C-alpha positions as CSV (number, residue, x, y, z in Angstrom):
1,M,0.0,0.0,0.0
2,S,1.4,3.4,-0.9
3,S,1.9,6.1,1.8
4,R,-0.8,8.1,0.1
5,S,-3.3,5.3,0.4
6,S,-2.4,4.6,4.0
7,G,-2.7,8.3,4.8
8,F,-6.2,8.3,3.2
9,L,-7.2,5.1,5.1
10,L,-6.0,6.7,8.3
11,L,-8.1,9.8,7.6
12,I,-11.2,7.7,7.0
13,I,-10.6,5.8,10.3
14,V,-10.2,9.0,12.3
15,A,-13.3,10.5,10.7
16,A,-15.3,7.3,11.5
17,I,-14.2,7.3,15.1
18,G,-14.9,11.0,15.4
19,Y,-18.4,10.4,14.0
20,V,-19.1,7.6,16.5
21,V,-17.8,9.7,19.4
22,L,-19.5,12.9,18.4
23,A,-22.7,11.4,17.0
24,P,-25.9,12.8,18.7
25,M,-27.1,10.6,21.5
26,H,-30.7,9.6,22.2
27,P,-32.1,12.1,24.7
28,T,-32.1,9.5,27.5
29,Q,-28.4,9.0,26.9
30,A,-27.5,12.6,27.1
31,V,-24.6,13.4,29.3
32,K,-25.4,16.0,32.0
33,T,-22.6,18.5,32.5
34,A,-22.2,21.1,35.2
35,P,-22.5,24.7,34.1
36,V,-19.2,26.4,33.4
37,R,-18.3,28.9,36.1
38,V,-15.9,31.7,36.1
39,Q,-13.0,30.8,38.4
40,T,-12.2,33.2,41.2
41,S,-8.9,34.9,40.4
42,S,-6.9,37.7,41.8
43,L,-8.3,39.8,38.9
44,S,-11.8,39.4,40.1
45,D,-11.2,38.9,43.8
46,R,-9.2,41.8,45.1
47,I,-11.5,44.8,45.9
48,L,-8.8,47.5,46.0
49,G,-8.0,49.4,42.8
50,R,-9.2,52.1,40.5
51,P,-12.7,51.9,39.1
52,S,-12.7,49.1,36.5
53,V,-16.1,50.1,35.0
54,S,-17.5,53.5,34.3
55,A,-20.3,55.3,36.2
56,A,-22.4,55.2,33.1
57,F,-22.0,51.4,32.8
58,M,-23.1,51.0,36.5
59,N,-26.1,53.2,35.8
60,T,-26.9,51.0,32.8
61,V,-26.8,47.9,34.9
62,L,-29.1,49.5,37.5
63,A,-31.5,50.8,34.9
64,R,-31.8,47.5,33.1
65,A,-32.5,45.8,36.4
66,N,-35.2,48.4,37.0
67,S,-33.5,49.1,40.4
68,P,-35.0,51.8,42.7
69,A,-31.4,53.0,42.9
70,K,-31.2,54.0,39.3
71,G,-28.5,56.7,38.8
72,L,-26.4,55.5,41.8
73,G,-23.5,54.7,39.5
74,D,-22.1,58.3,39.7
75,A,-21.9,58.1,43.5
76,L,-20.4,54.6,43.5
77,Y,-17.7,55.7,41.1
78,Q,-16.9,58.8,43.2
79,L,-16.8,56.7,46.4
80,G,-14.5,54.2,44.7
81,Q,-12.1,57.0,43.7
82,E,-12.1,58.4,47.2
83,T,-11.6,55.1,49.0
84,G,-9.4,53.2,46.5
85,I,-12.1,50.4,46.4
86,D,-13.2,49.4,43.0
87,P,-16.9,50.3,42.9
88,V,-17.8,47.3,40.8
89,Y,-17.6,45.3,44.0
90,A,-20.2,47.6,45.7
91,L,-22.5,46.9,42.7
92,A,-21.8,43.1,42.9
93,F,-22.6,43.0,46.7
94,F,-25.8,45.1,46.0
95,H,-26.8,42.6,43.3
96,H,-26.2,39.5,45.5
97,E,-27.8,41.0,48.6
98,S,-31.0,42.4,47.2
99,S,-31.1,42.2,43.4
100,F,-30.2,45.9,43.4
101,G,-32.7,46.9,46.0
102,L,-35.6,45.0,44.5
103,R,-35.8,42.3,47.2
104,G,-35.8,42.1,51.0
105,V,-35.3,44.8,53.5
106,A,-33.0,46.8,51.2
107,A,-36.0,48.2,49.4
108,T,-36.8,50.2,52.5
109,T,-33.4,50.5,54.2
110,H,-31.5,51.8,51.1
111,S,-28.7,49.4,52.0
112,L,-26.3,48.1,49.4
113,G,-25.1,45.2,51.6
114,N,-27.7,44.6,54.3
115,I,-25.3,45.7,57.0
116,R,-26.2,44.4,60.5
117,C,-27.5,47.1,62.8
118,T,-25.1,48.2,65.5
119,A,-25.2,50.9,68.2
120,G,-25.4,54.4,66.9
121,W,-27.2,53.6,63.7
122,T,-30.8,53.9,62.6
123,C,-32.2,50.5,62.0
124,D,-35.1,48.9,60.1
125,P,-38.2,48.2,62.2
126,S,-37.1,44.7,62.9
127,G,-33.8,46.1,64.3
128,G,-31.8,43.7,62.1
129,Y,-30.2,46.0,59.6
130,R,-28.9,49.6,59.3
131,S,-31.3,51.9,57.5
132,Y,-30.5,55.1,55.5
133,D,-32.5,58.0,54.1
134,T,-31.0,57.6,50.6
135,W,-29.2,55.1,48.5
136,I,-26.1,57.4,48.5
137,L,-25.9,57.3,52.3
138,G,-26.2,53.5,52.2
139,A,-23.4,53.4,49.6
140,E,-21.2,55.6,51.7
141,D,-21.6,53.3,54.7
142,W,-20.8,50.2,52.6
143,F,-17.5,51.8,51.4
144,N,-16.8,52.9,55.0
145,L,-17.5,49.4,56.4
146,M,-15.3,47.8,53.7
147,Q,-12.4,50.2,54.4
148,H,-12.4,50.1,58.2
149,V,-13.8,46.7,59.2
150,Y,-12.2,44.6,56.4
151,I,-9.4,46.2,54.5
152,D,-7.8,47.8,57.5
153,Q,-7.7,44.3,59.1
154,G,-6.0,42.9,56.0
155,L,-9.1,41.4,54.4
156,D,-8.9,42.8,50.9
157,T,-10.3,40.1,48.8
158,V,-13.8,38.8,48.4
159,T,-12.6,35.4,49.5
160,K,-11.3,36.8,52.8
161,I,-14.2,39.2,53.3
162,I,-17.2,37.0,52.8
163,P,-16.6,34.5,55.7
164,K,-16.7,37.5,58.1
165,Y,-19.3,39.6,56.2
166,A,-21.8,36.8,55.4
167,P,-20.7,33.7,57.4
168,T,-22.1,30.2,57.2
169,A,-23.2,30.6,60.8
170,D,-25.7,33.2,59.6
171,N,-27.2,30.7,57.1
172,N,-25.2,32.0,54.2
173,N,-23.5,29.9,51.5
174,E,-20.1,31.5,51.6
175,R,-18.8,29.8,48.4
176,A,-21.9,30.7,46.4
177,Y,-21.7,34.3,47.6
178,I,-18.0,34.6,46.7
179,Q,-18.7,33.0,43.3
180,S,-21.7,35.3,42.6
181,V,-19.7,38.5,43.4
182,C,-16.7,37.4,41.3
183,D,-18.9,36.3,38.4
184,D,-20.6,39.7,38.3
185,V,-17.3,41.5,38.5
186,A,-15.7,39.4,35.7
187,R,-18.8,39.8,33.5
188,W,-19.1,43.5,34.0
189,R,-15.4,44.1,33.4
190,A,-15.9,42.3,30.1
191,G,-18.5,44.8,29.3
192,Q,-21.5,42.5,29.6
193,V,-24.6,43.9,31.3
């Protein structure tokens, strides 16, 4: 057999094997696969840094979600510049905690992160969470909390913050929370609303 014939025969065998391997299966034989998840990386985990998305982009995210906090992107951007915390994280926490103020107590407390009530703060009627008169005041407190309770203590990544911020002991799924925040950050930094 010539080398050309053997090469052609090999090509046919490879194609046949590929067809068998890739041939559509009967629905009852379909292989179930887990959804692909964005891996947490230092690029989507460390909350310190310059704003990685614009105020206009954050406003678009809030508007498309029909958030009662529409237009907050400008304040988030400014607070990010002032504190050195990338404001995309404030937006991601806000999304995870209350779907941008559409669910839970945040709709009335104006809280981005459902911050537990402590002495000296006005609280929601149940006394569980801090309450603010405006979304901007809620955002200011979130950035202040991140700076002084977490970053100043060396907790500067989502992976380090969440176990203290939303621990399993409070009926939170820490891994899911971390993944949710990092997925949002990665998606928004890629320009996807």
